[in-house]
VOGU-3710 file (C-alpha; in Angstrom, 3 decimals, decimal comma):
1> mtqtddilvn> 124,382/103,477/97,460  122,129/101,031/95,593  118,680/101,769/94,246  117,224/99,796/97,149  119,030/101,975/99,682  118,096/105,198/97,898  114,398/104,329/97,818  113,996/103,447/101,489  116,450/105,533/103,513  114,358/108,654/103,982
11> rfraaddaay> 111,019/107,785/102,448  108,134/106,715/104,663  105,183/107,692/102,465  104,466/106,507/98,950  102,682/108,564/96,330  98,903/108,239/96,275  97,715/105,438/93,997  94,011/104,750/93,539  94,739/101,081/92,786  95,752/100,507/96,408
21> rnlgsalgdr> 92,883/102,255/98,156  90,741/99,148/98,635  93,584/97,380/100,469  93,236/99,304/103,689  91,639/102,094/105,605  92,784/105,396/107,014  91,126/104,337/110,261  94,238/103,235/112,082  95,002/99,801/110,629  95,846/100,898/107,104
31> rdgqvylhdn> 97,191/98,222/104,784  97,286/100,218/101,569  101,062/100,668/101,743  101,043/104,462/101,597  102,624/104,990/105,021  105,259/102,830/106,705  107,780/104,041/109,275  110,768/101,712/108,949  114,185/101,505/110,604  117,662/100,377/109,576
41> plrlavrvai> 117,287/96,691/110,637  114,062/96,348/108,648  115,557/98,070/105,611  118,493/95,682/105,770  116,153/92,674/106,056  114,375/93,724/102,845  117,673/94,242/101,038  118,996/90,842/102,161  115,799/89,102/101,026  116,076/90,733/97,598
51> atgrplllrg> 119,797/89,961/97,343  119,424/86,290/98,295  116,111/85,623/96,557  114,788/84,149/99,810  111,341/84,860/101,312  111,287/87,462/104,080  109,545/86,011/107,148  108,209/88,779/109,395  107,493/87,834/112,991  105,780/90,000/115,565
61> pagsgkssla> 102,578/90,505/117,532  99,274/91,144/115,796  98,831/94,779/114,820  102,566/95,532/114,666  102,589/96,389/110,948  103,748/93,120/109,378  101,051/93,010/106,689  101,499/96,678/105,760  105,146/96,313/104,730  104,545/94,329/101,526
71> pfiarmyerr> 102,262/96,851/99,762  104,561/99,676/100,887  107,598/97,949/99,350  105,603/97,211/96,195  104,637/100,861/95,823  108,107/102,206/96,534  109,870/99,788/94,157  107,124/99,955/91,508  106,525/96,210/91,781  103,162/94,584/91,181
81> fykatvtart> 101,515/93,455/94,402  99,724/90,169/95,085  98,273/88,976/98,377  97,226/85,595/99,780  95,631/85,354/103,221  96,122/81,996/104,946  93,402/80,286/106,975  93,175/77,009/108,857  91,829/75,376/105,669  94,545/76,664/103,338
91> eardlmwyfd> 96,685/74,107/101,530  99,991/74,919/99,852  98,529/74,513/96,365  95,863/77,125/97,200  98,651/79,700/97,117  99,590/78,543/93,591  96,361/77,447/91,886  92,850/76,160/92,492  91,087/73,428/90,512  87,297/73,686/90,552
101> alkrlndaqv> 86,452/69,965/90,365  82,859/70,530/91,485  82,109/72,935/88,638  83,599/70,506/86,123  81,454/67,690/87,519  78,321/69,834/87,257  79,135/70,768/83,657  79,707/67,092/82,805  76,299/66,163/84,222  74,613/68,802/82,076
111> irqgddanar> 76,278/67,316/78,987  75,043/63,810/79,857  71,514/65,196/79,998  71,739/66,122/76,324  73,167/69,642/76,411  76,523/69,538/74,621  77,120/73,290/74,643  79,783/72,846/77,325  81,341/69,679/75,885  84,560/71,333/74,742
121> rvhqiehyie> 84,812/73,211/78,022  84,587/70,033/80,089  87,241/68,270/78,043  89,667/71,215/78,269  90,570/71,057/81,921  92,284/74,458/81,960  88,827/76,064/82,033  88,590/74,928/85,653  92,066/76,090/86,718  92,237/79,334/88,685
131> pralwwafdh> 95,758/80,781/89,072  96,538/82,074/92,563  99,081/84,555/93,956  102,332/82,620/93,422  101,420/81,657/89,855  100,690/85,296/89,002  103,972/86,275/90,631  106,001/83,630/88,797  104,504/83,999/85,299  101,585/86,397/84,891
141> elaerrgvea> 101,225/85,832/81,137  100,844/82,075/81,596  98,454/82,665/84,490  96,276/84,881/82,305  95,981/81,961/79,848  95,332/79,443/82,662  98,409/77,543/81,507  97,548/76,901/77,868  100,008/77,614/75,066  99,904/81,099/73,593
151> advdkiekva> 98,855/79,658/70,230  95,745/78,133/71,854  94,679/81,188/73,825  91,524/81,597/71,717  90,268/78,266/73,072  90,255/79,414/76,681  88,535/82,077/78,754  91,344/84,342/79,940  91,660/85,421/83,571  91,941/89,043/84,710
161> dpgigkrrhg> 95,156/89,823/86,570  94,193/90,388/90,250  97,446/92,201/91,046  97,736/95,837/92,069  100,134/98,519/90,885  102,971/98,696/88,400  105,266/95,861/87,331  108,222/98,044/86,395  110,715/96,307/88,700  109,050/92,961/89,350
171> vvvlideidk> 106,605/91,597/91,910  105,949/91,526/95,667  103,826/88,714/97,137  102,342/88,832/100,632  101,507/85,468/102,249  99,720/86,650/105,355  99,483/84,776/108,688  101,049/81,490/107,638  100,987/80,292/111,256  97,229/79,745/110,912
181> adpdvpnnll> 97,787/76,918/108,427  98,499/73,274/109,069  102,268/72,640/109,617  102,393/70,791/106,297  101,673/74,016/104,393  105,013/75,781/104,985  106,857/72,501/104,401  105,034/71,976/101,113  105,941/75,485/99,996  109,670/74,933/100,448
191> eslgalqftv> 110,338/73,417/97,037  108,222/75,919/95,117  109,739/78,946/96,846  113,261/77,528/96,729  113,215/76,393/93,091  110,927/79,225/91,951  108,750/76,755/90,119  105,895/74,299/90,575  103,810/71,911/88,471  100,030/72,145/88,138
201> tetgrdvran> 98,951/68,606/89,014  95,835/68,424/86,840  97,531/69,559/83,617  101,234/68,817/84,151  102,016/72,444/83,294  105,307/73,711/84,756  105,206/77,272/86,079  108,568/79,002/86,471  109,647/82,411/87,704  112,368/84,460/86,064
211> pknpplviit> 115,496/83,643/88,132  117,072/86,958/87,124  114,267/88,904/88,793  112,459/86,616/91,241  109,440/87,883/93,171  110,002/89,265/96,649  107,875/87,008/98,868  106,986/88,467/102,275  105,450/86,014/104,758  103,963/87,035/108,102
221> tnderelpaa> 103,386/85,108/111,304  101,916/86,060/114,677  103,815/83,118/116,239  100,543/81,474/117,261  101,949/78,178/115,978  105,594/77,163/115,661  106,810/76,918/112,083  108,974/73,999/110,893  112,723/74,426/111,346  113,325/73,671/107,664
231> fyrrcvvhvl> 111,061/76,557/106,723  113,018/78,960/108,935  116,247/77,875/107,299  114,904/78,832/103,860  113,803/82,332/104,921  115,350/85,651/105,870  113,787/86,188/109,322  113,110/89,561/110,920  111,247/90,241/114,172  109,318/93,505/114,413
241> pehsperlae> 109,872/94,894/117,909  107,144/96,379/120,049  107,200/100,099/119,395  108,382/102,482/122,101  106,180/105,461/123,093  108,480/107,777/121,127  108,225/105,603/118,034  104,451/105,363/118,382  104,139/109,155/118,438  106,289/109,340/115,324
251> iagwhfggle> 104,123/106,732/113,571  100,975/108,696/114,451  102,586/111,829/113,023  103,134/110,129/109,678  99,602/108,753/109,612  97,666/111,781/110,799  100,035/114,768/110,496  100,989/117,411/113,017  104,617/116,488/113,746  107,498/118,403/112,221
261> agdpvtvtts> 109,181/115,192/110,990  106,073/113,903/109,287  104,766/114,756/105,854  101,053/114,884/106,754  98,787/112,330/105,160  95,570/113,589/106,749  95,589/117,246/107,691  91,891/117,900/108,269  91,567/115,641/111,322  94,793/116,853/112,930
271> lrhpdtrsly> 93,617/120,465/112,695  90,627/119,642/114,902  92,955/119,028/117,831  94,974/121,985/119,148  98,102/120,030/120,130  98,612/116,850/118,159  102,132/116,244/119,465  100,932/116,151/123,075  98,039/113,916/122,071  100,253/111,395/120,271
281> egvaaelkkf> 102,727/111,297/123,154  99,996/111,159/125,811  98,155/108,244/124,218  101,490/106,469/123,693  102,324/106,879/127,389  98,930/105,480/128,340  99,455/102,546/125,988  102,763/101,763/127,693  100,968/101,612/131,058  98,363/99,241/129,654
291> rddarrlhtr> 101,081/97,054/128,138  102,997/96,943/131,424  99,812/95,907/133,230  99,089/93,256/130,606  102,612/91,852/130,939  102,210/91,597/134,703  98,750/90,022/134,477  99,595/87,781/131,484  96,772/89,257/129,412  96,590/90,534/125,838
301> rpstaeylda> 98,780/93,549/125,084  97,317/96,413/122,986  98,884/96,713/119,530  100,213/99,553/117,430  97,118/99,358/115,223  94,922/99,807/118,312  97,034/102,788/119,366  96,290/104,401/116,000  92,585/103,687/116,523  92,727/105,474/119,858
311> vraclelnid> 94,528/108,469/118,352  92,036/108,647/115,492  89,109/108,602/117,934  90,673/111,420/119,965  91,296/113,522/116,864  87,784/113,064/115,537  86,064/113,606/118,899  88,421/116,351/120,169  89,389/114,319/123,234  92,717/114,074/125,059
321> ighadwkdva> 93,836/111,883/127,950  92,632/114,473/130,444  89,105/114,416/129,042  86,266/112,848/131,017  85,644/110,376/128,186  89,244/109,204/127,820  88,880/106,148/130,070  85,966/104,928/127,985  87,846/105,611/124,742  90,799/103,617/126,111
331> rltltkpapd> 88,506/100,765/127,113  86,901/100,694/123,671  90,105/100,893/121,628  92,975/99,630/123,797  92,208/97,482/126,840  89,079/95,739/125,456  88,351/93,497/128,464  88,020/89,841/127,505  84,657/88,138/128,031  84,205/86,332/131,328
341> pna> 84,365/82,554/130,577  82,245/81,915/133,683  79,464/84,281/132,681
//
């Protein structure tokens, strides 16, 4: 059994680490990586991605846990964690570096007005280079120096490492929701992710990762936009299935406590409810009904994250599915009727 196998086989909760607390919330949709209930196919997907050095592309509906895997893996493997969230305006280079041309222009105008205090800054372009997630993952020491030689580090304002956690066994990078970007973005990432290097256009500086211990890059997509075929070919692809009611109850047990199989994360809330197992299973059964209705009506299907919201509300308010307020709780956390376009 390899170290990878040994770490993941029977461990679903990482040790508490204050560095990760700002990543997520205990209110259902936690992204701090402390809890993640994984199965054999997902464990194998992670192992294959590490073995091949390829990015792991996670597909699945919103709220299915795609974004939570990366910080969990980082914590379990003691790898430093970096995150980049993609938007419709994201370009491929934004995941590697950012050049603040506007700030440089403003500084240059101040100099022309007779203030030469920033003259050296304007002429050393590295001052306006901001390393992003992939640069930090490839070469964090060079990123800290904005790409200047180590001998010239005193001439530059160093950058604080934005990563989280230990770097004992390398790095994990999360590129979240890549399907929101223009189709050119994944195509333009192919060379950098495949060769584990890129060149900063403004300075000509080459940034290279250590090929003996490349970063584990985890990319998520909600399948809102089809990704290029060439991008798929360069990735290890895993689809997160929709969780069954039994699996949902197990996930709730690991998040909130109260199931024999789970090592409780939050005991105080679970003690407010007399029968957490019945609650988890009851809400899961209700969720299945709502999902079946949504499939039939071609409407939005409630997610796992929304299930955890519903469970949390029931625990905090001491409500179960037989309570008079359950229908309203379900409406607020699960079904969430869409606005009427004709209103």
